[in-house]
N, C-alpha and C positions, 0 to 999 in steps of 0.2 A: 435291877439296874440302878446304879447310884445317881445322885443328883448331878455330879460332875460329868458323867457319861451322857446323860440326857441333855445337859446344857451344851456339851460339845457337839452332839448330833444336830441340835437345833441351830447352833451357831454356824456350822458348816453349811447346812441347808440354806440358812438366811444369807450367808456370805456368797454362796455360789449361784443361787437362783437368779440374781439380776443379770448374769451372763446369758440366761435363756429367756427370761421374761422382759418384754419391753412394754412399758405403759407410759407414754410421753409424747414429746413433740420433736420433730426435726424440721429444719427449714434451711434452704440455701438459695442464694441469689447468683444467677449466672449472667454475666455480661460478656459479649463477644466470645463465647465459648469457654470462658474462665470463671471459676467460682470466686466471687468477690466477698461473699459473706456466708458463713455456715454456723448454725446454732443447733445445739443438742440438749435436750432435757428429758431425763428418764425418772419419772416419779417413783417407779418400782425400785430402782437402784438406790434412790435417796432413802426411802422408807425402810427397805430391807437392810440397807447399810447401817442405818441408825440402830435398827434392832440387833444386828450382829455386833456392833460396838457395845451395846448394853449387855449382851450375853457374854462378851469377852470380859467386861468389867465385873460381871457377876461371878465369873470363874476366878478372877484374881482376888476379889474382895474376901476378907475374912468372915467366917460365920459369926452370927450373933453370940453373945456370951451365954445365952440360955442353952446352947448346945455346944459347950466347950469341949465335950468329949468327941465331937465330930471332927475328923481329921481330913484335911485337904490332901489329895494325892500330889506327888512331886511334879507331875507333868501338867497340872492344872494351870499353873502360872504361865508357863511358856505357851500353852495352847490358847489361853485367854488373851495374851498379848498378840498372838498371830491373828486370832479372830477379830480383835479390836482394829488391828491394822488393815485386815481385809475389808472390814466394814467401812473404815475411813476411806479406803481406796474406792469402794463402791459409791460412797457419797460424792467424792470428788469427780468420779466418772459420770455419775448421774446428773450432776449440775452442769456438766459440759465443759469443764476446764481442760480436760485432756486434748480434745481436738484443737483448742487454741494454743496449747503449749507445743504440741507436735506438728502443728500446721497441717492437719489432715484436710484433704479436699473431699473425701467421702468416707463413709464408714461401712463396715461389713455387718449386715444384719443388725442385731441389737447389742453386739458385743462392745461397741464403743471404741474400737481400735481402728487405726488407719487401714484402709484397703488399697488406697493409691497414694503414692508420694507426690508432693507438689512438683510441678515441672521445673522449678528453680532448684531442686535438690541436687547437690553435686554427686550423689551416689547413683543417679540415673545414668544409663549409658548414652 
C-alpha cells in the first residue's frame, strides 16, 4: 500500500470519527420552557479535525527532494483538499459555532446538527 493510500484512509477515519465519538461538554439554560442559552464543545471533534487537516496538507505537500523519483498520484491533491475541508468543518463544529449560526435549540446525539428548529422559524407549520 502506498503512502498516499495510507494517508487517505487515516484522513477519512480522522475526519468521520467525530460524527460518532463525543468527548466534551454541552449545556443549556431553559427559562419558562424556552432555551435561552445553549453551548456545545466537543474536544474529540477539535483534535481529530486538526489531525485530518494535517493529513490533508500532507497529501497535498510535495515530497522532499531526497525522493524526487517519488511521484504523487493525480487524485492526491483533490483528496487532500477535501480532507482538509472536512477537518476544518469538524473543528468548527467541535468548537460549537454551528449551533449559534443555525440557531439550534437542541442537538441529535453527538453529531452536532439541529434536531429541532426554533419556534420562531418561518418554516414550521
